MISE-975704 format. One line per field, with one value per residue: x, y, z of N, C-alpha, C, O, CB in turn. Coordinates in nm, 4 decimals. Glycine has a CB too. Layout:
<recs>
n_X <- X | ...
n_Y <- Y | ...
n_Z <- Z | ...
ca_X <- X | ...
ca_Y <- Y | ...
ca_Z <- Z | ...
c_X <- X | ...
c_Y <- Y | ...
c_Z <- Z | ...
o_X <- X | ...
o_Y <- Y | ...
o_Z <- Z | ...
cb_X <- X | ...
cb_Y <- Y | ...
cb_Z <- Z | ...
</recs>
This chain:
<recs>
n_X <- 19.2412 | 18.9109 | 18.6997 | 18.5265 | 18.5829 | 18.6901 | 18.9411 | 19.0029 | 18.9985 | 19.2776 | 19.2863 | 19.3730 | 19.6047 | 19.5612 | 19.6455 | 19.5835 | 19.4351 | 19.4481 | 19.2477 | 19.3719 | 19.6448 | 19.7980 | 19.9967 | 20.2137 | 20.2664 | 20.3446 | 20.5802 | 20.7358 | 20.7624 | 20.9085 | 21.1469 | 21.2230 | 21.2594 | 21.4847 | 21.6700 | 21.6744 | 21.7834 | 22.0344 | 22.1450 | 22.1458 | 22.3540 | 22.5701 | 22.5087 | 22.2906 | 21.9369 | 21.6667 | 21.3277 | 21.0340 | 20.7198 | 20.4649 | 20.6504 | 20.7900 | 21.0440 | 21.0252 | 21.1390 | 21.4509 | 21.6716 | 21.9359 | 22.2587 | 22.3387 | 22.5899 | 22.6358 | 22.4304 | 22.5045 | 22.7470 | 22.6499 | 22.4879 | 22.6843 | 22.8323 | 22.6439 | 22.6104 | 22.8704 | 22.8733 | 22.6738 | 22.8045 | 23.0161 | 22.8749 | 22.7658 | 23.0032 | 23.1020 | 22.9013 | 22.9377 | 23.1962 | 23.1462 | 22.9904 | 23.1822 | 23.3580 | 23.1902 | 23.1912 | 23.0496 | 23.0082 | 23.2209 | 23.2337 | 23.4299 | 23.6800 | 23.7300 | 23.4846 | 23.3174 | 23.4220 | 23.3664 | 23.0853 | 23.0282 | 23.1115 | 23.3761 | 23.5791
n_Y <- 25.6600 | 25.5973 | 25.4744 | 25.1874 | 25.2160 | 25.0326 | 24.8179 | 24.8155 | 24.6002 | 24.6125 | 24.5385 | 24.2923 | 24.1863 | 24.1265 | 24.2804 | 24.5205 | 24.8411 | 25.1338 | 25.4038 | 25.5832 | 25.6041 | 25.3877 | 25.2360 | 25.4119 | 25.4515 | 25.1934 | 25.1761 | 25.3780 | 25.2630 | 25.0351 | 25.1549 | 25.2749 | 25.0472 | 24.9407 | 25.1362 | 25.0930 | 24.8330 | 24.8826 | 25.0598 | 24.8897 | 24.7214 | 24.8572 | 24.9373 | 24.8561 | 24.8821 | 25.0223 | 24.9475 | 25.1215 | 25.1582 | 25.3638 | 25.5198 | 25.3386 | 25.0931 | 24.8134 | 24.6188 | 24.4972 | 24.5491 | 24.3780 | 24.3285 | 24.0266 | 23.9288 | 24.0575 | 23.9421 | 23.6676 | 23.6845 | 23.7680 | 23.5486 | 23.3524 | 23.4524 | 23.4298 | 23.1522 | 23.0786 | 23.1913 | 23.0357 | 22.7871 | 22.8379 | 22.8758 | 22.6191 | 22.4737 | 22.5816 | 22.4920 | 22.2146 | 22.1940 | 22.2769 | 22.0629 | 21.8596 | 21.9574 | 21.9436 | 21.6769 | 21.5059 | 21.2088 | 21.1311 | 21.0577 | 20.8096 | 20.8680 | 20.6673 | 20.5321 | 20.7303 | 20.7594 | 20.5022 | 20.4987 | 20.6869 | 20.5574 | 20.5695 | 20.4185
n_Z <- 4.6706 | 4.7366 | 4.9989 | 4.9070 | 4.6374 | 4.3529 | 4.2101 | 3.8627 | 3.5776 | 3.3520 | 3.0930 | 2.8464 | 2.9640 | 3.2241 | 3.4285 | 3.6849 | 3.7111 | 3.8985 | 4.0065 | 4.1742 | 4.1430 | 4.2312 | 4.1185 | 4.0969 | 4.3678 | 4.4418 | 4.2943 | 4.4170 | 4.6697 | 4.6048 | 4.5199 | 4.7614 | 4.9179 | 4.7930 | 4.8682 | 5.1444 | 5.1570 | 5.0406 | 5.2311 | 5.4516 | 5.3906 | 5.4857 | 5.7466 | 6.0262 | 5.9717 | 6.1230 | 6.1390 | 6.1930 | 6.3643 | 6.4305 | 6.5647 | 6.7198 | 6.7417 | 6.5330 | 6.3729 | 6.2296 | 5.9618 | 5.8300 | 5.6765 | 5.5003 | 5.5725 | 5.8213 | 5.9695 | 5.9662 | 6.1079 | 6.3589 | 6.4314 | 6.4480 | 6.6665 | 6.8725 | 6.8757 | 6.9529 | 7.2104 | 7.3316 | 7.3241 | 7.5018 | 7.7402 | 7.7721 | 7.8005 | 8.0380 | 8.2128 | 8.1918 | 8.2965 | 8.5570 | 8.6451 | 8.6458 | 8.8383 | 9.0565 | 9.0993 | 8.9348 | 8.7415 | 8.4628 | 8.1081 | 7.9722 | 7.7222 | 7.5302 | 7.5329 | 7.4283 | 7.1659 | 7.0703 | 7.0845 | 6.8887 | 6.6673 | 6.5989 | 6.6914
ca_X <- 19.1327 | 18.8102 | 18.6367 | 18.4265 | 18.6378 | 18.7403 | 19.0397 | 18.9405 | 19.0904 | 19.3449 | 19.2866 | 19.4024 | 19.7201 | 19.5186 | 19.6916 | 19.4757 | 19.4670 | 19.3816 | 19.2265 | 19.4445 | 19.7889 | 19.8587 | 20.1189 | 20.3196 | 20.2968 | 20.4224 | 20.7137 | 20.8087 | 20.7968 | 21.0153 | 21.2686 | 21.2570 | 21.3109 | 21.6225 | 21.7502 | 21.6895 | 21.8775 | 22.1675 | 22.1919 | 22.1685 | 22.4868 | 22.6687 | 22.4684 | 22.1536 | 21.8279 | 21.5539 | 21.1956 | 20.9494 | 20.5757 | 20.4173 | 20.7648 | 20.8507 | 21.1191 | 20.9532 | 21.2221 | 21.5827 | 21.7215 | 22.0816 | 22.3181 | 22.3543 | 22.7167 | 22.6162 | 22.3453 | 22.5848 | 22.8401 | 22.5746 | 22.4489 | 22.8070 | 22.8654 | 22.5460 | 22.6448 | 22.9926 | 22.8354 | 22.6035 | 22.9060 | 23.0882 | 22.7850 | 22.7591 | 23.1330 | 23.1060 | 22.8117 | 23.0038 | 23.3085 | 23.0885 | 22.9512 | 23.3047 | 23.4071 | 23.0973 | 23.2104 | 22.9658 | 23.0907 | 23.2460 | 23.2304 | 23.5647 | 23.6999 | 23.7140 | 23.3405 | 23.2629 | 23.4623 | 23.2920 | 22.9450 | 23.0228 | 23.1592 | 23.5111 | 23.6782
ca_Y <- 25.5660 | 25.6145 | 25.3512 | 25.1393 | 25.2122 | 24.9002 | 24.8122 | 24.7720 | 24.5327 | 24.7031 | 24.4845 | 24.1504 | 24.1407 | 24.0845 | 24.3767 | 24.6071 | 24.9820 | 25.1977 | 25.5453 | 25.6676 | 25.6023 | 25.2836 | 25.1921 | 25.5056 | 25.4219 | 25.0691 | 25.2076 | 25.4507 | 25.1664 | 24.9517 | 25.2368 | 25.2900 | 24.9179 | 24.9330 | 25.2230 | 25.0253 | 24.7226 | 24.9416 | 25.1108 | 24.7738 | 24.6664 | 24.9335 | 24.9493 | 24.8081 | 24.9761 | 24.9926 | 24.9794 | 25.1648 | 25.1707 | 25.4581 | 25.5678 | 25.2306 | 24.9970 | 24.6886 | 24.5191 | 24.5431 | 24.4913 | 24.3640 | 24.2583 | 23.8828 | 23.9101 | 24.0969 | 23.8404 | 23.5467 | 23.7122 | 23.7693 | 23.4111 | 23.2850 | 23.4975 | 23.3699 | 23.0102 | 23.0717 | 23.2184 | 22.9156 | 22.6838 | 22.8730 | 22.8498 | 22.4730 | 22.4290 | 22.6193 | 22.4016 | 22.0840 | 22.2051 | 22.2821 | 21.9262 | 21.7855 | 22.0090 | 21.8943 | 21.5338 | 21.4249 | 21.1139 | 21.1663 | 20.9451 | 20.7884 | 20.9025 | 20.5463 | 20.5071 | 20.8322 | 20.7209 | 20.3814 | 20.5378 | 20.7626 | 20.4728 | 20.6119 | 20.3268
ca_Z <- 4.6514 | 4.8396 | 5.0440 | 4.8126 | 4.5018 | 4.3165 | 4.1034 | 3.7391 | 3.4867 | 3.2598 | 2.9580 | 2.8288 | 3.0416 | 3.3567 | 3.5279 | 3.7325 | 3.7143 | 4.0113 | 3.9785 | 4.2686 | 4.1195 | 4.3131 | 4.0516 | 4.1366 | 4.5074 | 4.4440 | 4.2423 | 4.5229 | 4.7754 | 4.5509 | 4.5267 | 4.9034 | 4.9621 | 4.7431 | 4.9548 | 5.2741 | 5.1381 | 5.0197 | 5.3601 | 5.5399 | 5.3600 | 5.5642 | 5.8872 | 6.0498 | 5.9477 | 6.2110 | 6.0859 | 6.3040 | 6.3468 | 6.5325 | 6.6406 | 6.7972 | 6.6610 | 6.5127 | 6.3048 | 6.1865 | 5.8374 | 5.8359 | 5.5635 | 5.5258 | 5.6445 | 5.9615 | 6.0312 | 5.9875 | 6.2191 | 6.4848 | 6.4627 | 6.4919 | 6.8017 | 6.9648 | 6.8879 | 7.0349 | 7.3491 | 7.3795 | 7.3477 | 7.6251 | 7.8524 | 7.7879 | 7.8519 | 8.1799 | 8.2863 | 8.1972 | 8.3897 | 8.6919 | 8.6803 | 8.6771 | 8.9666 | 9.1589 | 9.1154 | 8.8467 | 8.6649 | 8.3235 | 8.0144 | 7.9193 | 7.5827 | 7.4487 | 7.5213 | 7.3365 | 7.0304 | 7.0329 | 7.0617 | 6.7632 | 6.5592 | 6.5630 | 6.7495
c_X <- 19.0366 | 18.7529 | 18.5267 | 18.4748 | 18.6939 | 18.8471 | 18.9707 | 19.0422 | 19.1483 | 19.3491 | 19.3238 | 19.5161 | 19.6798 | 19.5685 | 19.5733 | 19.5252 | 19.3873 | 19.3645 | 19.3105 | 19.5950 | 19.8615 | 19.9888 | 20.2359 | 20.3611 | 20.3818 | 20.5644 | 20.7964 | 20.8503 | 20.9092 | 21.1486 | 21.3154 | 21.3162 | 21.4557 | 21.7157 | 21.7767 | 21.7922 | 22.0187 | 22.2257 | 22.2261 | 22.3013 | 22.5952 | 22.6373 | 22.3262 | 22.0514 | 21.7101 | 21.4249 | 21.1053 | 20.8026 | 20.5252 | 20.5317 | 20.8367 | 20.9243 | 21.0434 | 21.0403 | 21.3549 | 21.6174 | 21.8738 | 22.1317 | 22.3299 | 22.4828 | 22.7031 | 22.5338 | 22.4261 | 22.6850 | 22.7681 | 22.5340 | 22.5699 | 22.8458 | 22.7708 | 22.5778 | 22.7708 | 22.9602 | 22.7620 | 22.7029 | 22.9829 | 23.0029 | 22.7772 | 22.8903 | 23.1464 | 23.0190 | 22.8751 | 23.1187 | 23.2576 | 23.0459 | 23.0730 | 23.3584 | 23.3202 | 23.1056 | 23.1204 | 23.0552 | 23.1058 | 23.2401 | 23.3717 | 23.5701 | 23.6807 | 23.5666 | 23.2757 | 23.2960 | 23.3848 | 23.1476 | 22.9275 | 23.0710 | 23.2970 | 23.6187 | 23.6682
c_Y <- 25.5812 | 25.4797 | 25.3130 | 25.1396 | 25.0740 | 24.9145 | 24.7577 | 24.7006 | 24.6316 | 24.6476 | 24.3377 | 24.0998 | 24.0916 | 24.1777 | 24.4630 | 24.7508 | 25.0450 | 25.3460 | 25.6368 | 25.6675 | 25.4992 | 25.2344 | 25.2819 | 25.4803 | 25.2953 | 25.0950 | 25.2822 | 25.3560 | 25.0745 | 25.0268 | 25.2507 | 25.1597 | 24.9019 | 25.0189 | 25.1565 | 24.9127 | 24.7764 | 24.9924 | 24.9955 | 24.7052 | 24.7343 | 24.9353 | 24.8964 | 24.9187 | 24.9329 | 25.0371 | 25.0109 | 25.1674 | 25.2545 | 25.5020 | 25.4616 | 25.1350 | 24.8647 | 24.5786 | 24.5832 | 24.4727 | 24.4947 | 24.3045 | 24.1111 | 23.8560 | 23.9459 | 23.9914 | 23.7148 | 23.5666 | 23.7075 | 23.6286 | 23.3334 | 23.3235 | 23.4373 | 23.2221 | 22.9915 | 23.0934 | 23.0980 | 22.8038 | 22.7114 | 22.8448 | 22.6992 | 22.4193 | 22.4625 | 22.5263 | 22.2635 | 22.0857 | 22.2085 | 22.1432 | 21.8431 | 21.8270 | 21.9580 | 21.7429 | 21.4465 | 21.3294 | 21.1607 | 21.0398 | 20.9278 | 20.8126 | 20.7809 | 20.5117 | 20.6051 | 20.7941 | 20.5984 | 20.4165 | 20.6142 | 20.6820 | 20.5095 | 20.5176 | 20.1895
c_Z <- 4.7686 | 4.8797 | 4.9452 | 4.6688 | 4.4755 | 4.2098 | 3.9798 | 3.6517 | 3.3863 | 3.1188 | 2.9586 | 2.9162 | 3.1791 | 3.4655 | 3.5682 | 3.7387 | 3.8276 | 3.9808 | 4.0676 | 4.2470 | 4.2044 | 4.2522 | 4.0910 | 4.2809 | 4.5176 | 4.3951 | 4.3471 | 4.6342 | 4.7301 | 4.5563 | 4.6708 | 4.9581 | 4.9167 | 4.8281 | 5.0895 | 5.2623 | 5.1196 | 5.1514 | 5.4540 | 5.5100 | 5.4432 | 5.7131 | 5.9046 | 6.0247 | 6.0346 | 6.1442 | 6.2038 | 6.2633 | 6.4619 | 6.6242 | 6.7227 | 6.7032 | 6.6552 | 6.4536 | 6.2662 | 6.0560 | 5.8457 | 5.7056 | 5.6010 | 5.6037 | 5.7919 | 6.0344 | 6.0626 | 6.1012 | 6.3527 | 6.5263 | 6.5131 | 6.6331 | 6.9057 | 6.9853 | 6.9716 | 7.1823 | 7.4093 | 7.4103 | 7.4767 | 7.7486 | 7.8794 | 7.8453 | 8.0002 | 8.2637 | 8.2999 | 8.2965 | 8.5338 | 8.7379 | 8.7192 | 8.8135 | 9.0812 | 9.1767 | 9.0315 | 8.7681 | 8.5198 | 8.2376 | 7.9589 | 7.7679 | 7.4905 | 7.4297 | 7.4224 | 7.1925 | 6.9819 | 7.0011 | 6.9301 | 6.6424 | 6.5123 | 6.6150 | 6.6899
o_X <- 19.0771 | 18.7574 | 18.4450 | 18.4160 | 18.7400 | 18.8458 | 18.8898 | 19.1599 | 19.0793 | 19.4123 | 19.3079 | 19.5238 | 19.7572 | 19.5378 | 19.4758 | 19.6419 | 19.2708 | 19.4590 | 19.3200 | 19.6671 | 19.9755 | 20.0808 | 20.3458 | 20.4798 | 20.4790 | 20.6594 | 20.9147 | 20.9607 | 20.9964 | 21.2511 | 21.4347 | 21.4118 | 21.5399 | 21.8283 | 21.8878 | 21.8787 | 22.1133 | 22.3433 | 22.3244 | 22.3556 | 22.7002 | 22.7280 | 22.2495 | 22.0774 | 21.6600 | 21.4139 | 21.1006 | 20.7676 | 20.5422 | 20.5133 | 20.9357 | 20.8725 | 21.0025 | 21.0190 | 21.3704 | 21.5957 | 21.9334 | 22.0570 | 22.3309 | 22.4848 | 22.7528 | 22.5644 | 22.4172 | 22.7058 | 22.8188 | 22.5446 | 22.5597 | 22.8875 | 22.8138 | 22.5731 | 22.7781 | 23.0125 | 22.7856 | 22.6882 | 23.0117 | 23.0533 | 22.7813 | 22.8889 | 23.1961 | 23.0584 | 22.8677 | 23.1372 | 23.3191 | 23.0626 | 23.0678 | 23.3990 | 23.3704 | 23.0347 | 23.1141 | 23.1670 | 23.0153 | 23.2416 | 23.4276 | 23.4757 | 23.6207 | 23.5273 | 23.1899 | 23.2082 | 23.3428 | 23.0930 | 22.8218 | 23.0715 | 23.3322 | 23.7368 | 23.7442
o_Y <- 25.5783 | 25.3834 | 25.3961 | 25.0717 | 25.0065 | 25.0082 | 24.6654 | 24.7366 | 24.7227 | 24.7079 | 24.2682 | 23.9795 | 24.0216 | 24.1572 | 24.4762 | 24.7773 | 25.0112 | 25.4090 | 25.7564 | 25.7267 | 25.5218 | 25.1956 | 25.2325 | 25.4871 | 25.2909 | 25.0399 | 25.2528 | 25.3670 | 25.0397 | 24.9692 | 25.2395 | 25.1623 | 24.8548 | 24.9783 | 25.1629 | 24.8988 | 24.7221 | 24.9701 | 25.0026 | 24.6369 | 24.6753 | 24.9348 | 24.8921 | 25.0355 | 24.8212 | 25.1508 | 24.9367 | 25.1773 | 25.2182 | 25.5191 | 25.4924 | 25.1000 | 24.8106 | 24.4603 | 24.7053 | 24.3525 | 24.6005 | 24.2386 | 24.0758 | 23.7697 | 23.8735 | 23.9558 | 23.6613 | 23.4761 | 23.6499 | 23.5931 | 23.2575 | 23.2384 | 23.3985 | 23.1720 | 22.8990 | 23.0233 | 23.0624 | 22.7335 | 22.6190 | 22.7957 | 22.6561 | 22.3295 | 22.3816 | 22.4861 | 22.2019 | 21.9904 | 22.1495 | 22.1084 | 21.7654 | 21.7430 | 21.9322 | 21.6865 | 21.3255 | 21.3660 | 21.2216 | 20.9284 | 21.0227 | 20.7809 | 20.7933 | 20.4668 | 20.5667 | 20.7962 | 20.5923 | 20.3692 | 20.6059 | 20.7315 | 20.4835 | 20.5355 | 20.1002
o_Z <- 4.8848 | 4.8031 | 4.9057 | 4.5846 | 4.5675 | 4.1299 | 3.9889 | 3.6516 | 3.3405 | 3.0321 | 3.0590 | 2.9408 | 3.2445 | 3.5830 | 3.4943 | 3.7676 | 3.8484 | 3.9331 | 4.0401 | 4.3272 | 4.2451 | 4.3241 | 4.1159 | 4.3127 | 4.5929 | 4.4506 | 4.3644 | 4.6874 | 4.8098 | 4.5928 | 4.6988 | 5.0356 | 4.9931 | 4.8569 | 5.1421 | 5.3488 | 5.1767 | 5.1798 | 5.5277 | 5.5968 | 5.4684 | 5.7963 | 5.8083 | 6.0535 | 6.0217 | 6.0983 | 6.3019 | 6.1457 | 6.5783 | 6.7447 | 6.7891 | 6.5971 | 6.7580 | 6.4802 | 6.2694 | 6.0411 | 5.8660 | 5.6332 | 5.7189 | 5.6915 | 5.8782 | 6.1482 | 6.1731 | 6.1820 | 6.4490 | 6.6437 | 6.6095 | 6.7117 | 7.0143 | 7.0977 | 7.0525 | 7.2690 | 7.5247 | 7.5103 | 7.5527 | 7.8495 | 7.9947 | 7.9295 | 8.0785 | 8.3732 | 8.4062 | 8.3722 | 8.6227 | 8.8548 | 8.8145 | 8.8938 | 9.1905 | 9.2601 | 9.0532 | 8.7317 | 8.4626 | 8.2899 | 7.9038 | 7.6956 | 7.3838 | 7.3220 | 7.3429 | 7.1063 | 6.8663 | 6.9015 | 6.8675 | 6.5297 | 6.3972 | 6.5852 | 6.7274
cb_X <- 19.1856 | 18.6991 | 18.5795 | 18.3031 | 18.7473 | 18.6257 | 19.1629 | 18.8794 | 19.0193 | 19.4852 | 19.3823 | 19.4349 | 19.8217 | 19.5660 | 19.8092 | 19.4244 | 19.4364 | 19.4619 | 19.0807 | 19.4150 | 19.8466 | 19.7624 | 20.1001 | 20.2727 | 20.1668 | 20.3546 | 20.7031 | 20.7220 | 20.6734 | 20.9830 | 21.2441 | 21.1318 | 21.2236 | 21.6292 | 21.6799 | 21.5528 | 21.8367 | 22.1601 | 22.0855 | 22.0541 | 22.5181 | 22.6762 | 22.4778 | 22.1392 | 21.7882 | 21.5708 | 21.1378 | 20.9927 | 20.5041 | 20.3040 | 20.7210 | 20.7431 | 21.2616 | 20.8353 | 21.1497 | 21.6912 | 21.6679 | 22.1246 | 22.4577 | 22.3548 | 22.8271 | 22.5467 | 22.2269 | 22.6589 | 22.9072 | 22.4503 | 22.3875 | 22.9209 | 22.8605 | 22.4008 | 22.6643 | 23.0958 | 22.7467 | 22.5004 | 23.0036 | 23.1298 | 22.6437 | 22.7283 | 23.2480 | 23.0600 | 22.6747 | 23.0549 | 23.3924 | 22.9680 | 22.8770 | 23.4116 | 23.4096 | 22.9549 | 23.1919 | 22.8816 | 23.0283 | 23.3837 | 23.1251 | 23.6122 | 23.8390 | 23.7877 | 23.2727 | 23.3200 | 23.6129 | 23.2977 | 22.8946 | 23.1059 | 23.0656 | 23.5366 | 23.6616
cb_Y <- 25.4195 | 25.7080 | 25.3669 | 25.2222 | 25.3208 | 24.8087 | 24.7246 | 24.8911 | 24.4179 | 24.7316 | 24.5625 | 24.1238 | 24.2521 | 23.9447 | 24.4642 | 24.5609 | 25.0506 | 25.1769 | 25.5789 | 25.6237 | 25.7383 | 25.1674 | 25.1922 | 25.6520 | 25.4061 | 24.9606 | 25.2916 | 25.5648 | 25.0829 | 24.9089 | 25.3760 | 25.3309 | 24.8022 | 24.9778 | 25.3579 | 24.9691 | 24.6361 | 25.0569 | 25.2021 | 24.6729 | 24.6823 | 25.0758 | 25.0971 | 24.7550 | 24.9812 | 25.0616 | 24.8619 | 25.3031 | 25.0306 | 25.3945 | 25.6753 | 25.1545 | 24.9758 | 24.7124 | 24.4620 | 24.5157 | 24.5695 | 24.2758 | 24.3187 | 23.8036 | 23.9947 | 24.2352 | 23.8060 | 23.5080 | 23.8495 | 23.8576 | 23.3414 | 23.3170 | 23.6502 | 23.3871 | 22.9476 | 23.1766 | 23.3450 | 22.8675 | 22.6759 | 23.0212 | 22.9074 | 22.4047 | 22.4937 | 22.7650 | 22.3907 | 22.0436 | 22.3315 | 22.3781 | 21.8596 | 21.8085 | 22.1637 | 21.9335 | 21.4987 | 21.5148 | 20.9718 | 21.2373 | 20.9685 | 20.6462 | 20.9615 | 20.4279 | 20.5185 | 20.9741 | 20.6927 | 20.2761 | 20.6241 | 20.8882 | 20.4787 | 20.7504 | 20.3178
cb_Z <- 4.6396 | 4.7917 | 5.1880 | 4.8234 | 4.4820 | 4.2671 | 4.1432 | 3.6645 | 3.4136 | 3.3077 | 2.8695 | 2.6863 | 3.0550 | 3.3842 | 3.4730 | 3.8716 | 3.5778 | 4.1429 | 3.9951 | 4.4079 | 4.1462 | 4.3309 | 3.8984 | 4.1193 | 4.5890 | 4.3571 | 4.1133 | 4.5808 | 4.8150 | 4.4058 | 4.4652 | 4.9854 | 4.9076 | 4.5956 | 4.9757 | 5.3235 | 5.0170 | 4.9173 | 5.4243 | 5.5256 | 5.2104 | 5.5133 | 5.9353 | 6.1936 | 5.7951 | 6.3487 | 5.9995 | 6.3533 | 6.3414 | 6.6158 | 6.7304 | 6.8796 | 6.7186 | 6.4235 | 6.1787 | 6.2960 | 5.7098 | 5.9562 | 5.5251 | 5.3930 | 5.5808 | 5.9708 | 5.9391 | 5.8582 | 6.2010 | 6.4718 | 6.3385 | 6.3976 | 6.8089 | 6.9107 | 6.7490 | 6.9877 | 7.3572 | 7.2747 | 7.2288 | 7.6227 | 7.8239 | 7.6519 | 7.7721 | 8.1984 | 8.2151 | 8.0584 | 8.3592 | 8.6957 | 8.5632 | 8.5682 | 8.9661 | 9.1233 | 9.2549 | 8.7503 | 8.6690 | 8.3080 | 7.8982 | 7.9516 | 7.5636 | 7.5133 | 7.6599 | 7.3697 | 7.0257 | 7.1456 | 7.1784 | 6.7760 | 6.4451 | 6.6154 | 6.8993
</recs>
């Protein structure tokens, strides 16, 4: 398609036809996307732009595992910080007070 070319209506369906074979390009991209998703089920797929990594496609299972690991790491960091406060002599909240505040007592 050259600069200035326009898409023309293809008839009553409202679809547009392109003189440059845009439909074939869209079909190839759809096929390529399916390949990327299939590969991502087995391993991460890095998307690049100008040779530089821009994004990663992961399976949903891999993503959930990674999020879980990050959350676990955050919990460990918070636990370490809480333990440091206790060691430094910061006052703690009695368990009975915690249960009462949560409506468990």
